C-alpha positions in Angstrom: 15.5 6.1 -14.9 14.6 3.0 -13.0 11.0 2.0 -13.2 10.0 -0.1 -10.2 6.3 0.3 -9.5 6.9 1.9 -6.0 9.3 4.9 -5.8 10.1 6.4 -2.4 11.8 9.8 -2.2 13.5 10.8 1.1 16.1 13.3 2.1 16.9 15.9 4.7 14.8 19.0 5.1 15.6 21.4 2.2 16.8 18.7 -0.1 14.0 19.4 -2.6 12.5 15.9 -2.4 8.9 17.0 -2.5 9.3 19.1 -5.7 11.2 16.1 -7.2 8.4 13.7 -6.1 5.8 15.8 -7.7 7.7 16.2 -11.0 8.5 12.5 -11.0 4.8 11.6 -10.6 3.7 14.0 -13.3 6.3 12.6 -15.7 5.0 9.1 -15.0 1.4 10.1 -15.6 2.2 12.1 -18.8 4.1 9.0 -20.1 0.8 7.0 -19.8 1.3 5.3 -16.4 -1.5 5.2 -13.9 0.1 7.1 -11.1 -0.6 8.0 -7.5 1.5 10.1 -5.0 1.4 9.7 -1.3 2.1 12.8 0.8 4.0 11.1 3.6 5.3 14.2 5.3 3.1 14.1 8.4 4.7 17.0 10.3 6.1 19.7 8.0 3.3 22.2 7.1 5.1 23.6 4.1 6.6 22.3 0.9 4.3 19.2 0.7 2.8 17.3 -2.1 -0.7 18.2 -1.0 0.1 21.8 -1.9 0.2 20.8 -5.6 -3.2 19.1 -5.5 -4.6 21.0 -8.5 -1.8 20.3 -11.0 -1.7 16.7 -9.8 -5.4 16.3 -10.4 -5.2 18.1 -13.8 -2.6 15.5 -14.8 -4.6 12.5 -13.5 -2.2 11.8 -10.6 -4.2 10.4 -7.6 -3.1 12.2 -4.4 -3.2 10.5 -1.0 -2.8 13.0 1.9 -2.4 12.5 5.6 -5.7 12.9 7.4 -6.1 16.6 8.5 -3.2 17.6 6.2 -2.9 21.4 5.9 -5.3 22.0 8.9 -4.6 23.2 12.4 -4.5 19.7 13.8 -0.9 19.2 15.2 -0.1 15.6 14.1 -2.0 14.3 11.0 -2.6 10.6 10.7 -1.5 8.4 7.8 -4.3 7.6 5.4 -5.6 4.0 5.3 -5.6 4.3 1.5 -1.9 3.8 1.6 -2.2 0.1 2.3 -4.6 -0.3 -0.6 -2.3 1.6 -2.9 0.6 -0.7 -2.2 -1.6 -3.6 -3.2 -3.0 -2.0 -6.3 -0.5 -3.3 -8.9 -2.0 -1.2 -11.7 -0.7 2.0 -10.0 2.8 3.4 -10.1 3.1 4.8 -6.5 5.3 7.7 -5.5 6.0 8.3 -1.8 7.1 11.7 -0.6 8.6 10.9 2.8 9.2 13.5 5.6 12.8 14.5 6.0 13.6 13.3 9.5 13.3 10.2 11.7 9.6 10.7 12.0 9.2 10.3 8.3 11.3 7.2 8.4 9.3 5.8 11.3 6.1 6.4 9.3 7.6 4.5 6.4 8.6 1.6 8.7 4.9 0.9 9.3 4.7 -0.4 5.7 8.1 -2.2 5.8 6.8 -5.7 5.2 4.5 -4.7 2.3 7.2 -2.6 0.6 9.8 -5.4 0.9 7.3 -7.8 -0.5 6.2 -5.6 -3.4 9.7 -4.2 -4.3 10.7 -0.6 -4.4 13.3 2.0 -5.3 14.2 4.4 -2.5 15.8 7.6 -3.7 17.9 9.7 -1.3 17.8 13.3 -2.5 20.9 15.4 -1.7 21.5 19.1 -1.8 25.1 19.5 -0.9 24.5 23.2 -0.2 22.5 22.4 2.9 24.4 22.2 6.2 23.3 18.7 7.1 24.4 17.2 3.8 27.4 19.2 2.9 30.0 16.5 3.5 30.6 12.8 2.8 30.3 11.8 6.5 27.1 13.7 7.0 25.5 12.3 3.9 26.5 8.7 4.8 25.3 9.2 8.3 21.9 10.5 7.1 21.6 7.4 4.8 22.4 5.1 7.8 19.8 6.9 9.9 17.0 6.5 7.4 17.8 2.9 6.6 18.0 1.9 10.3 14.7 3.6 11.3 12.7 2.5 8.2 14.2 -1.0 7.8 14.5 -0.3 4.1 17.6 0.3 1.9 18.4 3.4 0.0 18.8 2.1 -3.6 19.5 5.3 -5.6 21.0 8.7 -5.1 19.7 12.0 -6.6 21.9 15.1 -7.0 19.6 18.1 -6.3 22.4 20.5 -5.4 21.1 24.1 -5.6 21.2 27.6 -4.2 17.7 28.4 -5.4 17.8 31.4 -7.9 21.6 31.7 -7.4 22.3 28.2 -8.7 25.1 27.8 -11.2 26.3 24.8 -13.2 29.5 24.8 -11.2 27.4 24.5 -8.0 25.7 21.4 -9.4 28.9 19.8 -10.7 30.8 20.4 -7.4 27.9 18.7 -5.6 28.0 15.9 -8.2 31.6 15.2 -7.4 30.9 15.0 -3.7 27.9 12.7 -4.3 29.9 10.5 -6.7 32.3 9.8 -3.8 29.3 8.8 -1.6 28.1 6.6 -4.4 31.4 4.9 -4.7 31.7 4.3 -1.0 28.1 3.2 -0.5 27.9 1.2 -3.8 24.6 3.1 -4.5 24.3 4.5 -8.0 23.4 8.1 -8.8 20.1 7.8 -10.6 19.7 11.4 -11.9 20.6 15.1 -11.5 17.6 17.4 -10.9 17.1 21.1 -10.9 14.9 23.9 -12.3 15.4 23.9 -16.1 16.9 27.4 -16.5 19.6 26.8 -13.9 20.8 23.4 -15.1 20.6 23.9 -18.9 23.5 22.0 -20.4 24.2 19.7 -17.4 23.3 16.6 -19.5 26.6 17.1 -21.4 28.6 16.9 -18.2 27.2 14.0 -16.2 27.0 10.3 -16.8 23.4 9.9 -15.5 20.0 11.1 -16.5 18.6 14.6 -15.8 15.2 15.5 -14.4 14.3 19.0 -15.4 11.9 20.4 -12.8 8.9 22.6 -13.1 8.0 24.7 -10.0 4.7 23.3 -8.7 4.8 24.3 -5.0 4.2 27.9 -4.0 4.1 29.2 -0.5 1.3 31.5 0.7 3.6 34.5 0.4 4.9 33.7 -3.1 
């Protein structure tokens, strides 16, 4: 996988970008990189990096959360630590960005710094979600995020799944769709991701790397 110091994960609601962001950060830390993750989802109260605080801490991943995250305050503010992290070249920084125009607007605040430092922006796609189940919808979502954030999507991620009902055929059908997007947009597919027991053997069928996910986010009712 590409290894720029700053990795930004974005995608529509339900794409799985937060679980991927956490796993990506954990893998970096376990590989010996000094790593931080920024919970940039300032609206959505569920499925956020802050929910994995303990496992991140146990694996020496520094977590930056929005101020008042996971409280009853309606709109948390972005942490001033984010600016410092972008400047700290000793850290590999992983950004988990909210899945709508608000997330992209928040990211746009750091446009100049990110362009100066360099970054990879991964667009996570689950083709089983209604907002990203066709080539026009996926391309439209990419345009929206790029236009609002002022940053370019540089990599695609195939995270096609139906939760516990996921099959290899589901993932491969999604991969073929995303490959068409990749060809049209000239954006490479960086990796396929999914929970290990549902994507076992996928590495033999795809031309890119595979990120085997651990489940780190649990909802209160899980």
